[in-house]
N, CA, C and O atoms as CSV, one atom per row, in Angstrom:
chain,resi,resn,atom,element,x,y,z
A,1,UNK,N,N,61.921,33.147,-13.032
A,1,UNK,CA,C,61.530,31.021,-13.292
A,1,UNK,C,C,61.524,30.592,-11.277
A,1,UNK,O,O,62.459,30.221,-10.568
A,2,UNK,N,N,60.446,30.788,-11.016
A,2,UNK,CA,C,61.265,30.089,-9.259
A,2,UNK,C,C,61.162,28.895,-9.035
A,2,UNK,O,O,60.332,28.055,-9.384
A,3,UNK,N,N,62.605,28.835,-8.056
A,3,UNK,CA,C,62.739,27.989,-7.408
A,3,UNK,C,C,62.710,26.806,-7.285
A,3,UNK,O,O,63.006,26.818,-6.090
A,4,UNK,N,N,62.568,25.441,-7.579
A,4,UNK,CA,C,61.682,24.324,-6.784
A,4,UNK,C,C,62.149,23.407,-5.806
A,4,UNK,O,O,63.140,22.686,-5.694
A,5,UNK,N,N,61.279,23.618,-5.225
A,5,UNK,CA,C,61.528,22.811,-4.005
A,5,UNK,C,C,62.303,21.700,-4.154
A,5,UNK,O,O,62.397,21.241,-5.293
A,6,UNK,N,N,63.217,20.852,-2.739
A,6,UNK,CA,C,64.010,19.803,-3.476
A,6,UNK,C,C,63.872,18.627,-3.493
A,6,UNK,O,O,64.817,17.919,-3.838
A,7,UNK,N,N,62.555,18.037,-3.094
A,7,UNK,CA,C,62.251,17.227,-4.078
A,7,UNK,C,C,61.034,17.166,-5.192
A,7,UNK,O,O,60.351,16.205,-5.547
A,8,UNK,N,N,61.006,19.043,-5.761
A,8,UNK,CA,C,60.000,18.745,-6.588
A,8,UNK,C,C,60.581,18.696,-8.235
A,8,UNK,O,O,61.744,18.467,-8.568
A,9,UNK,N,N,59.933,18.853,-8.742
A,9,UNK,CA,C,60.763,18.558,-10.902
A,9,UNK,C,C,59.876,19.172,-11.350
A,9,UNK,O,O,58.725,19.079,-10.924
A,10,UNK,N,N,60.094,19.629,-11.929
A,10,UNK,CA,C,59.208,20.078,-13.800
A,10,UNK,C,C,59.301,19.584,-14.680
A,10,UNK,O,O,60.439,19.610,-15.149
A,11,UNK,N,N,58.247,18.833,-15.476
A,11,UNK,CA,C,59.121,18.166,-17.316
A,11,UNK,C,C,59.239,19.659,-17.786
A,11,UNK,O,O,58.358,20.494,-17.582
A,12,UNK,N,N,60.220,19.863,-18.325
A,12,UNK,CA,C,60.201,21.522,-19.519
A,12,UNK,C,C,59.127,21.056,-20.361
A,12,UNK,O,O,57.956,21.377,-20.564
A,13,UNK,N,N,60.168,19.940,-20.899
A,13,UNK,CA,C,59.858,18.934,-22.671
A,13,UNK,C,C,60.775,17.758,-22.657
A,13,UNK,O,O,61.500,17.389,-21.733
A,14,UNK,N,N,60.628,17.265,-23.766
A,14,UNK,CA,C,60.281,15.475,-23.435
A,14,UNK,C,C,61.019,15.874,-25.471
A,14,UNK,O,O,60.364,16.474,-26.323
A,15,UNK,N,N,62.242,15.385,-25.642
A,15,UNK,CA,C,63.483,15.186,-26.855
A,15,UNK,C,C,63.326,13.701,-26.832
A,15,UNK,O,O,63.481,12.992,-25.838
A,16,UNK,N,N,63.010,13.317,-28.004
A,16,UNK,CA,C,62.833,11.963,-28.077
A,16,UNK,C,C,62.763,10.817,-27.008
A,16,UNK,O,O,61.652,11.040,-26.527
A,17,UNK,N,N,63.307,9.628,-26.275
A,17,UNK,CA,C,63.293,9.090,-25.685
A,17,UNK,C,C,63.586,9.824,-23.669
A,17,UNK,O,O,63.581,9.364,-22.527
A,18,UNK,N,N,63.777,11.044,-24.301
A,18,UNK,CA,C,64.674,11.749,-22.765
A,18,UNK,C,C,63.437,13.284,-22.524
A,18,UNK,O,O,62.957,13.893,-23.480
A,19,UNK,N,N,63.177,13.589,-21.189
A,19,UNK,CA,C,62.387,14.637,-20.471
A,19,UNK,C,C,63.612,14.901,-19.803
A,19,UNK,O,O,64.441,14.238,-19.181
A,20,UNK,N,N,63.371,16.733,-20.314
A,20,UNK,CA,C,64.555,17.733,-19.466
A,20,UNK,C,C,63.820,18.171,-18.451
A,20,UNK,O,O,62.722,18.704,-18.614
A,21,UNK,N,N,64.410,17.968,-17.235
A,21,UNK,CA,C,63.565,18.879,-15.962
A,21,UNK,C,C,64.124,19.978,-15.534
A,21,UNK,O,O,65.275,20.228,-15.891
A,22,UNK,N,N,63.535,20.712,-14.821
A,22,UNK,CA,C,64.355,21.899,-13.763
A,22,UNK,C,C,64.154,21.240,-12.479
A,22,UNK,O,O,63.254,20.407,-12.374
A,23,UNK,N,N,64.540,21.390,-11.970
A,23,UNK,CA,C,65.055,21.326,-10.136
A,23,UNK,C,C,65.128,22.189,-9.530
A,23,UNK,O,O,64.628,23.281,-9.799
A,24,UNK,N,N,66.111,21.765,-8.043
A,24,UNK,CA,C,66.047,22.103,-7.304
A,24,UNK,C,C,68.084,22.717,-8.103
A,24,UNK,O,O,68.615,23.822,-7.997
A,25,UNK,N,N,68.428,21.917,-8.538
A,25,UNK,CA,C,70.059,21.454,-8.518
A,25,UNK,C,C,69.682,22.025,-10.330
A,25,UNK,O,O,70.550,22.876,-10.525
A,26,UNK,N,N,69.280,21.975,-10.936
A,26,UNK,CA,C,69.376,22.099,-12.329
A,26,UNK,C,C,68.069,23.078,-13.646
A,26,UNK,O,O,67.015,22.775,-14.204
A,27,UNK,N,N,69.072,24.423,-13.603
A,27,UNK,CA,C,67.781,25.468,-13.525
A,27,UNK,C,C,67.533,25.146,-15.170
A,27,UNK,O,O,68.095,24.084,-15.437
A,28,UNK,N,N,66.937,25.669,-16.231
A,28,UNK,CA,C,66.411,25.783,-17.372
A,28,UNK,C,C,67.662,25.308,-18.652
A,28,UNK,O,O,67.572,24.502,-19.577
A,29,UNK,N,N,69.142,26.467,-18.079
A,29,UNK,CA,C,69.740,26.416,-19.351
A,29,UNK,C,C,70.365,25.532,-18.566
A,29,UNK,O,O,71.496,26.017,-18.582
A,30,UNK,N,N,70.461,24.267,-17.668
A,30,UNK,CA,C,71.187,22.881,-18.055
A,30,UNK,C,C,70.145,21.765,-17.134
A,30,UNK,O,O,70.308,21.242,-16.032
A,31,UNK,N,N,69.182,21.695,-17.998
A,31,UNK,CA,C,67.866,21.080,-17.501
A,31,UNK,C,C,68.896,19.453,-17.396
A,31,UNK,O,O,69.876,18.954,-17.950
A,32,UNK,N,N,67.933,19.127,-16.343
A,32,UNK,CA,C,68.253,17.250,-16.065
A,32,UNK,C,C,67.366,16.104,-16.943
A,32,UNK,O,O,66.165,15.881,-17.090
A,33,UNK,N,N,68.562,15.530,-17.420
A,33,UNK,CA,C,67.966,14.278,-18.789
A,33,UNK,C,C,67.757,13.102,-17.806
A,33,UNK,O,O,68.674,12.783,-17.049
A,34,UNK,N,N,65.832,12.040,-17.791
A,34,UNK,CA,C,66.122,11.145,-17.527
A,34,UNK,C,C,64.739,10.521,-18.439
A,34,UNK,O,O,63.732,11.109,-18.833
A,35,UNK,N,N,65.213,8.934,-18.595
A,35,UNK,CA,C,64.185,8.391,-19.594
A,35,UNK,C,C,62.821,8.759,-19.125
A,35,UNK,O,O,62.318,8.687,-18.003
A,36,UNK,N,N,62.302,9.214,-20.380
A,36,UNK,CA,C,60.428,9.632,-20.232
A,36,UNK,C,C,60.108,8.325,-19.791
A,36,UNK,O,O,59.308,8.500,-18.872
A,37,UNK,N,N,60.301,7.076,-19.946
A,37,UNK,CA,C,59.393,5.702,-20.180
A,37,UNK,C,C,58.889,5.408,-18.365
A,37,UNK,O,O,57.847,4.959,-17.886
A,38,UNK,N,N,60.494,6.024,-17.567
A,38,UNK,CA,C,60.809,5.409,-15.941
A,38,UNK,C,C,59.412,6.839,-15.030
A,38,UNK,O,O,58.768,6.864,-13.981
A,39,UNK,N,N,59.595,7.825,-16.306
A,39,UNK,CA,C,58.209,8.933,-15.618
A,39,UNK,C,C,56.670,8.771,-15.902
A,39,UNK,O,O,55.605,9.217,-15.473
A,40,UNK,N,N,57.082,7.979,-16.761
A,40,UNK,CA,C,55.409,8.278,-16.895
A,40,UNK,C,C,55.113,6.094,-16.536
A,40,UNK,O,O,54.092,5.406,-16.546
A,41,UNK,N,N,56.033,5.886,-16.376
A,41,UNK,CA,C,55.494,4.524,-15.881
A,41,UNK,C,C,55.189,5.039,-14.267
A,41,UNK,O,O,53.994,5.001,-13.971
A,42,UNK,N,N,56.204,5.558,-13.092
A,42,UNK,CA,C,55.980,5.987,-12.575
A,42,UNK,C,C,54.959,6.481,-11.710
A,42,UNK,O,O,54.747,5.926,-10.632
A,43,UNK,N,N,54.309,7.475,-12.087
A,43,UNK,CA,C,52.976,8.869,-11.899
A,43,UNK,C,C,52.034,8.173,-12.945
A,43,UNK,O,O,50.907,8.658,-13.042
A,44,UNK,N,N,52.379,6.997,-13.815
A,44,UNK,CA,C,50.595,6.858,-14.141
A,44,UNK,C,C,49.686,7.433,-15.379
A,44,UNK,O,O,48.482,7.319,-15.607
A,45,UNK,N,N,51.254,8.418,-16.431
A,45,UNK,CA,C,51.026,8.904,-17.266
A,45,UNK,C,C,51.497,8.445,-18.347
A,45,UNK,O,O,52.554,7.817,-18.292
A,46,UNK,N,N,50.493,8.739,-20.245
A,46,UNK,CA,C,51.564,8.796,-21.371
A,46,UNK,C,C,52.525,9.423,-21.181
A,46,UNK,O,O,52.634,10.242,-20.268
A,47,UNK,N,N,53.691,9.058,-22.294
A,47,UNK,CA,C,54.858,10.298,-22.404
A,47,UNK,C,C,54.396,11.849,-22.766
A,47,UNK,O,O,54.792,12.730,-22.003
A,48,UNK,N,N,53.712,12.155,-23.709
A,48,UNK,CA,C,53.016,12.796,-24.510
A,48,UNK,C,C,52.534,13.891,-23.762
A,48,UNK,O,O,52.466,15.045,-24.187
A,49,UNK,N,N,52.021,13.299,-22.036
A,49,UNK,CA,C,51.085,14.269,-21.300
A,49,UNK,C,C,52.601,14.590,-20.154
A,49,UNK,O,O,52.402,15.176,-19.090
A,50,UNK,N,N,53.642,14.257,-20.437
A,50,UNK,CA,C,54.727,14.645,-19.312
A,50,UNK,C,C,54.677,16.201,-18.992
A,50,UNK,O,O,54.534,16.826,-17.941
A,51,UNK,N,N,54.883,16.645,-20.550
A,51,UNK,CA,C,55.188,18.619,-20.930
A,51,UNK,C,C,54.724,19.113,-20.000
A,51,UNK,O,O,53.642,18.628,-19.669
A,52,UNK,N,N,55.259,20.261,-19.141
A,52,UNK,CA,C,54.482,21.430,-17.750
A,52,UNK,C,C,54.357,20.791,-16.771
A,52,UNK,O,O,54.743,21.352,-15.745
A,53,UNK,N,N,53.944,19.770,-16.669
A,53,UNK,CA,C,53.632,18.907,-15.431
A,53,UNK,C,C,54.501,18.749,-13.892
A,53,UNK,O,O,55.634,18.314,-14.100
A,54,UNK,N,N,54.278,18.948,-12.743
A,54,UNK,CA,C,55.748,18.991,-11.508
A,54,UNK,C,C,55.173,17.841,-11.124
A,54,UNK,O,O,54.009,17.537,-11.387
A,55,UNK,N,N,56.144,17.006,-10.345
A,55,UNK,CA,C,56.624,15.761,-9.920
A,55,UNK,C,C,57.254,16.137,-8.635
A,55,UNK,O,O,58.186,16.923,-8.464
A,56,UNK,N,N,56.795,15.657,-8.025
A,56,UNK,CA,C,57.910,15.117,-6.877
A,56,UNK,C,C,58.228,13.014,-7.120
A,56,UNK,O,O,57.734,11.976,-7.560
A,57,UNK,N,N,59.643,13.728,-6.288
A,57,UNK,CA,C,60.317,12.503,-6.510
A,57,UNK,C,C,61.300,12.366,-5.180
A,57,UNK,O,O,62.008,13.202,-4.619
A,58,UNK,N,N,60.999,10.687,-4.855
A,58,UNK,CA,C,61.365,9.773,-3.701
A,58,UNK,C,C,63.711,10.400,-3.704
A,58,UNK,O,O,64.338,10.272,-2.653
A,59,UNK,N,N,64.318,10.871,-4.802
A,59,UNK,CA,C,65.647,10.820,-4.760
A,59,UNK,C,C,65.667,11.407,-5.679
A,59,UNK,O,O,64.777,11.108,-6.475
A,60,UNK,N,N,66.585,12.480,-6.088
A,60,UNK,CA,C,67.436,13.628,-6.690
A,60,UNK,C,C,69.012,13.831,-5.782
A,60,UNK,O,O,69.447,14.022,-4.647
A,61,UNK,N,N,69.393,13.658,-7.020
A,61,UNK,CA,C,70.934,13.747,-7.463
A,61,UNK,C,C,71.158,14.441,-8.727
A,61,UNK,O,O,70.320,14.730,-9.582
A,62,UNK,N,N,73.028,14.774,-8.712
A,62,UNK,CA,C,73.297,15.653,-9.362
A,62,UNK,C,C,73.150,14.925,-10.677
A,62,UNK,O,O,73.648,15.702,-11.491
A,63,UNK,N,N,72.612,13.540,-11.510
A,63,UNK,CA,C,72.680,13.288,-12.205
A,63,UNK,C,C,71.771,12.403,-12.328
A,63,UNK,O,O,72.008,11.447,-13.066
A,64,UNK,N,N,70.350,12.499,-11.558
A,64,UNK,CA,C,69.560,11.477,-11.420
A,64,UNK,C,C,68.190,11.810,-10.853
A,64,UNK,O,O,68.330,12.774,-10.101
A,65,UNK,N,N,66.816,11.378,-10.905
A,65,UNK,CA,C,66.399,11.433,-10.438
A,65,UNK,C,C,65.131,9.937,-10.318
A,65,UNK,O,O,65.284,9.020,-11.125
A,66,UNK,N,N,63.913,9.849,-9.228
A,66,UNK,CA,C,63.440,8.608,-9.338
A,66,UNK,C,C,62.690,8.566,-8.379
A,66,UNK,O,O,63.004,9.015,-7.276
A,67,UNK,N,N,61.495,7.979,-8.663
A,67,UNK,CA,C,60.240,7.993,-7.351
A,67,UNK,C,C,59.100,9.024,-7.678
A,67,UNK,O,O,58.388,9.511,-6.800
A,68,UNK,N,N,58.969,9.362,-9.233
A,68,UNK,CA,C,58.205,10.191,-9.621
A,68,UNK,C,C,56.489,10.191,-9.189
A,68,UNK,O,O,55.692,9.363,-9.630
A,69,UNK,N,N,56.245,10.960,-8.531
A,69,UNK,CA,C,54.654,11.213,-8.356
A,69,UNK,C,C,54.180,12.919,-8.964
A,69,UNK,O,O,54.822,13.955,-9.143
A,70,UNK,N,N,52.947,12.585,-9.117
A,70,UNK,CA,C,52.068,13.711,-10.244
A,70,UNK,C,C,52.376,14.217,-8.286
A,70,UNK,O,O,52.503,13.575,-7.243
A,71,UNK,N,N,52.380,15.922,-8.725
A,71,UNK,CA,C,52.254,16.755,-7.924
A,71,UNK,C,C,51.454,17.481,-8.052
A,71,UNK,O,O,50.939,17.954,-7.038
A,72,UNK,N,N,50.960,17.919,-9.470
A,72,UNK,CA,C,49.250,18.573,-9.987
A,72,UNK,C,C,49.750,18.874,-11.390
A,72,UNK,O,O,50.737,18.727,-12.111
A,73,UNK,N,N,48.245,19.489,-11.374
A,73,UNK,CA,C,48.234,18.891,-12.709
A,73,UNK,C,C,47.691,20.410,-13.356
A,73,UNK,O,O,46.652,20.903,-12.916
A,74,UNK,N,N,48.460,21.076,-14.400
A,74,UNK,CA,C,48.418,22.269,-14.604
A,74,UNK,C,C,46.856,22.662,-15.589
A,74,UNK,O,O,46.254,23.719,-15.779
A,75,UNK,N,N,46.655,21.441,-15.983
A,75,UNK,CA,C,45.642,21.593,-16.818
A,75,UNK,C,C,44.142,21.744,-16.568
A,75,UNK,O,O,43.173,22.109,-17.234
A,76,UNK,N,N,44.389,21.259,-15.181
A,76,UNK,CA,C,43.511,21.337,-14.485
A,76,UNK,C,C,42.953,22.367,-13.591
A,76,UNK,O,O,41.937,22.132,-12.936
């Protein structure tokens, strides 16, 4: 699995109201968890459409990510 650029995240799955993200700081073995609702609202997508999508973020720290913008759509 390739490393993500510093401001790119990929949603690997959603569990309840949390999304698990792979980032440059968070490998798949220790993903970052953020609220599904935040990503969906900021990116303009339905919560069920988040897994597998890549986003750029305005802010990425060891404990959080914010400012989600859809980077690419793997379904097209």
